C-alpha positions in Angstrom: 115.9 111.9 108.3 117.0 108.5 109.3 118.4 105.5 107.3 117.2 103.0 110.0 116.3 99.7 108.3 112.8 98.5 108.9 112.8 95.8 111.6 110.9 92.6 111.0 110.4 89.8 113.5 110.1 86.5 111.7 108.3 84.0 113.8 108.7 80.4 112.6 106.2 77.8 113.7 106.8 74.0 114.0 105.5 72.8 110.6 107.2 71.1 107.7 106.8 74.3 105.7 109.5 75.9 107.9 112.1 75.1 105.3 110.3 77.4 102.9 110.7 80.3 105.3 114.4 80.4 104.6 113.5 81.9 101.2 111.2 84.4 102.9 114.1 85.4 105.2 116.4 85.8 102.2 113.9 87.9 100.4 113.4 90.3 103.3 117.1 90.7 104.0 118.0 91.3 100.4 115.3 94.0 100.3 117.2 95.8 103.1 115.2 94.8 106.1 116.7 93.9 109.5 115.2 90.5 110.4 115.1 88.8 113.8 114.1 85.2 113.6 112.2 83.8 116.6 111.6 80.1 116.1 109.5 77.8 118.3 111.2 74.8 119.8 109.3 72.6 117.3 110.5 74.8 114.4 114.1 74.1 115.4 113.5 70.4 114.8 112.9 71.3 111.1 115.5 74.1 110.6 118.3 74.7 113.1 119.3 78.0 114.8 122.6 78.1 112.9 120.7 78.3 109.6 118.6 81.2 110.8 121.6 83.0 112.1 123.6 82.6 108.9 120.7 83.9 106.7 119.7 86.8 109.0 123.1 87.9 110.3 121.4 88.2 113.7 121.5 86.1 116.8 118.6 83.7 117.3 117.2 83.4 120.8 115.2 80.2 121.3 113.5 80.8 124.6 112.8 83.5 127.3 115.7 82.3 129.4 118.4 82.5 126.7 119.2 86.1 127.6 117.4 87.0 130.8 118.9 90.5 131.4 117.7 91.7 128.0 114.1 90.7 128.6 114.0 89.5 125.0 110.3 88.6 124.9 109.6 92.3 125.5 112.4 94.0 123.7 112.1 92.1 120.4 108.4 93.0 120.1 108.9 96.6 121.1 111.6 97.2 118.4 109.6 95.5 115.6 108.0 97.4 112.7 106.3 94.2 111.6 105.8 90.7 113.1 105.4 88.0 110.4 104.7 84.4 111.4 105.2 81.6 108.9 104.3 78.8 109.0 101.5 79.7 111.4 100.4 76.3 112.7 96.9 75.6 114.2 98.6 75.5 117.6 100.2 79.0 117.1 97.0 80.5 115.8 95.1 79.1 118.9 97.7 80.5 121.3 97.7 83.9 119.6 93.9 84.1 119.6 93.7 83.3 123.4 96.7 85.3 124.5 98.8 82.3 125.6 102.5 83.3 126.1 104.4 80.2 126.9 107.5 80.8 124.8 109.6 83.6 123.3 107.5 83.9 120.1 104.1 84.0 121.8 105.4 86.4 124.4 106.7 88.6 121.6 103.2 88.5 119.9 101.7 90.1 123.1 104.3 92.8 123.4 104.4 93.9 119.8 102.4 97.0 118.9 103.1 96.9 115.2 101.2 95.2 112.3 101.2 91.4 112.6 100.6 88.9 109.8 100.2 85.2 110.1 100.6 82.8 107.1 98.8 79.6 108.0 100.1 76.2 107.0 98.5 72.9 108.1 96.4 70.0 106.7 93.0 70.8 105.3 91.1 69.2 108.1 93.0 71.3 110.7 92.4 74.5 108.7 88.7 73.8 108.3 88.1 72.7 111.9 85.6 75.1 113.6 88.1 75.8 116.4 90.8 77.0 113.9 88.2 79.1 112.0 87.0 80.7 115.2 90.6 81.5 116.2 91.3 83.0 112.8 88.1 85.1 113.0 89.1 86.3 116.4 92.6 87.4 115.2 91.1 89.2 112.2 88.6 91.1 114.3 91.5 92.4 116.3 93.1 93.7 113.1 95.7 90.9 112.7 96.2 90.0 109.1 95.6 86.3 108.4 95.5 85.5 104.6 93.9 82.2 103.7 96.5 79.5 103.0 97.2 78.2 99.5 95.8 75.1 97.9 98.1 72.4 96.7 100.3 69.5 97.7 100.5 69.0 101.5 102.6 66.6 103.6 102.6 63.1 102.3 100.2 62.3 99.4 97.5 64.7 100.5 96.4 67.7 98.4 94.1 70.5 99.5 93.8 73.9 101.2 96.4 74.5 103.9 99.6 74.9 101.9 101.9 77.8 102.9 101.8 80.8 100.6 104.7 81.1 98.1 107.7 82.8 99.7 107.7 85.6 97.1 104.1 86.3 97.9 104.8 86.4 101.6 107.7 88.9 101.0 105.5 91.1 98.8 102.7 91.3 101.4 105.2 92.0 104.2 106.5 94.9 102.2 103.0 96.2 101.6 102.3 96.2 105.3 105.5 97.9 106.1 104.6 100.7 103.7 101.0 101.0 104.8 99.7 99.4 108.0 96.1 99.5 106.7 96.9 98.1 103.3 95.5 94.6 104.1 92.4 95.5 106.2 89.6 93.0 105.4 87.2 95.5 103.9 86.4 93.4 100.8 84.8 90.5 102.7 81.6 89.3 100.9 82.7 90.7 97.6 83.4 88.8 94.4 86.3 90.1 92.4 87.4 89.0 88.9 90.9 90.1 87.7 92.5 89.4 84.3 96.3 89.3 83.9 99.0 88.6 81.4 99.1 88.6 77.7 97.3 86.6 75.0 99.0 84.7 72.2 97.3 84.5 68.8 98.7 81.4 66.9 100.0 81.9 63.3 101.3 78.5 62.7 102.4 75.6 65.0 105.6 77.5 65.9 104.8 81.2 65.8 102.2 83.5 67.4 101.4 87.2 67.8 101.8 88.3 71.4 103.2 90.9 73.7 105.7 91.1 76.6 103.1 91.4 79.4 104.4 89.8 82.6 101.1 89.6 84.4 102.7 91.1 87.5 100.2 93.9 87.9 97.1 91.7 87.6 98.6 89.1 90.0 99.4 91.8 92.5 95.8 93.1 92.4 94.4 89.6 92.8 96.8 88.9 95.7 95.8 92.0 97.6 92.1 91.6 97.0 92.2 88.1 98.4 94.2 89.2 101.4 91.6 91.9 102.0 88.8 89.2 102.2 87.4 89.1 98.6 86.5 85.9 96.8 88.9 86.3 93.8 88.9 84.7 90.4 92.1 85.3 88.3 91.8 84.8 84.6 95.4 84.6 83.4 96.9 84.6 80.0 100.6 84.0 79.4 102.9 85.5 82.1 106.3 85.2 83.4 106.6 82.5 86.0 104.4 83.7 88.9 103.0 81.8 91.8 99.2 81.7 92.0 98.2 84.0 94.9 96.9 82.1 98.0 93.1 81.9 98.2 92.6 82.8 94.5 90.8 80.6 91.9 92.9 80.5 88.7 91.5 80.2 85.2 94.2 79.8 82.5 93.6 81.0 79.0 95.8 81.5 75.9 94.0 83.6 73.2 91.9 86.7 73.2 88.8 84.6 72.3 89.5 82.4 75.3 90.0 85.5 77.5 86.7 86.9 76.3 84.8 83.7 77.1 86.3 83.3 80.5 85.9 87.0 81.5 82.3 87.3 80.4 81.4 84.1 82.3 83.2 85.1 85.5 81.9 88.6 85.4 78.2 87.6 85.6 78.2 87.3 89.4 81.2 89.6 90.1 80.9 92.8 92.2 84.2 94.1 90.8 85.9 93.3 87.5 89.5 94.4 86.8 90.7 94.1 83.3 94.5 94.2 83.7 95.4 91.7 80.9 97.1 92.8 77.7 94.7 91.4 75.2 95.9 91.3 71.6 93.9 93.7 69.3 94.4 91.6 66.3 94.9 87.9 65.4 95.9 86.1 62.2 92.9 85.6 59.9 94.0 82.1 59.3 96.0 79.5 61.2 98.4 77.6 59.1 98.6 73.9 60.0 102.3 73.6 59.0 105.1 76.0 59.7 105.3 78.9 57.2 108.5 78.5 55.2 110.8 81.1 53.7 110.1 81.5 50.0 112.4 83.8 48.2 113.5 87.2 49.6 110.1 88.5 50.4 108.4 87.6 53.7 105.0 85.9 53.5 102.1 88.3 54.1 100.1 88.0 57.2 96.4 88.9 57.1 95.0 90.1 60.4 91.5 90.4 61.7 90.3 92.3 64.7 89.7 90.6 68.1 86.6 91.4 70.1 86.9 94.2 72.6 86.6 92.3 75.9 86.4 95.4 78.1 83.8 97.1 75.9 81.6 94.0 76.2 82.1 93.8 79.9 81.0 97.5 80.2 78.0 96.8 77.9 76.7 94.0 80.1 77.6 95.7 83.4 75.0 95.6 86.1 74.2 99.0 87.7 76.0 98.2 91.0 79.0 96.5 89.3 82.4 98.2 89.3 84.6 97.7 86.2 88.2 98.9 86.1 90.2 98.9 82.9 93.9 99.6 82.2 95.4 101.3 79.2 99.0 100.8 78.1 99.8 104.0 76.1 102.7 105.9 74.6 102.6 109.5 73.5 103.1 110.5 69.9 102.9 113.6 67.7 99.1 113.5 67.7 98.5 113.4 71.5 100.1 112.6 74.8 99.5 109.5 76.9 96.5 110.9 78.8 94.8 112.1 75.6 95.1 108.7 74.1 93.7 107.1 77.3 90.8 109.5 77.3 89.9 108.6 73.7 90.0 105.0 74.6 87.8 105.7 77.6 85.2 107.4 75.4 85.1 104.5 73.0 84.7 101.8 75.6 82.1 103.3 77.8 81.7 103.9 81.5 84.4 102.4 83.7 87.2 103.3 86.1 90.5 103.5 84.3 94.1 103.2 85.1 96.7 104.4 82.6 100.2 102.9 82.4 102.6 105.3 80.6 105.2 103.5 78.5 108.5 104.9 77.4 112.2 104.6 78.1 112.7 102.5 81.2 109.0 101.8 81.5 107.1 99.1 79.8 105.6 95.6 79.9 107.3 93.5 82.6 108.7 96.5 84.5 108.2 96.3 88.2 107.3 100.0 88.5 105.2 101.9 86.0 104.2 105.6 85.7 100.5 106.2 85.3 97.3 107.9 86.3 93.7 107.1 87.2 90.3 108.4 86.0 86.6 107.7 85.9 84.0 108.3 83.3 
């Protein structure tokens, strides 16, 4: 047994997004990882060595001659459990693809024998250039993980694909690779995946609604990993806690169960895999009141409910023979049956699909980071 902390080399490229990597560093260190920051000379023009040292608690060596007896460009890579590069500029991707080792970071990339992940960040034109795409393809063929960049505001007034992934997403993918070096292999390339996430809200009046406490974290995590593994991902999201849209994912926002149904049935038409991880309301108010319902006397106003359509059952009914459909059931046990029995009954009602079961109880529930559960197929 050892309590050695996982060692992460955080390579920082010379892009304006370097300032965001301070949050990545904080997230990794707060998770108990030992992080060595290796910035390029250009990166230090955006964020200085003192900042990286203060946040990491480790010395920052800026070139191969800063500590010659230690042979830093070899030792740092040899000791690493993961090498993470962010922002990965077009220049860095090109050097890594062609084995150029002209500074401490690129030298470290050649000596490391652990999983390596690059998070690209650059202008859209640079990302889409054939040279960059060939370099990315070369790295991916070698087993290096290179998720697509995000889409959004870039430097200056420009908007497009090339934005650095959200720091929280970078940290989550790093943890995944540290736990399983094969977790982000690109085995889903060419597949279309649709994932639903979050809860729906069924309006009662202009102020109130029927809903649930779904955070959307499970669906977002599934979408994030599917995209990182090469799939074309559409995420149909209801109401969630504040979550960044995973890089490389097309987001469709909905509110009610009826909107979720419409979006999922449309997106599923061409999908190879459909994952129904959203917490869709079973019922909705039969009538929407245009004005806020007022208190009248001591008795609460009655609420008449009607049943929402079963989105998963409809997806299963229109399923193509080769299409994979995965559903999730949030269940609690009671005097009539345990969690798995309730889930099996739901599986029989809804038809053929793969099923995940989230067991709810004390300390486990909607919004929890870790859930107990099982998996089955019918």
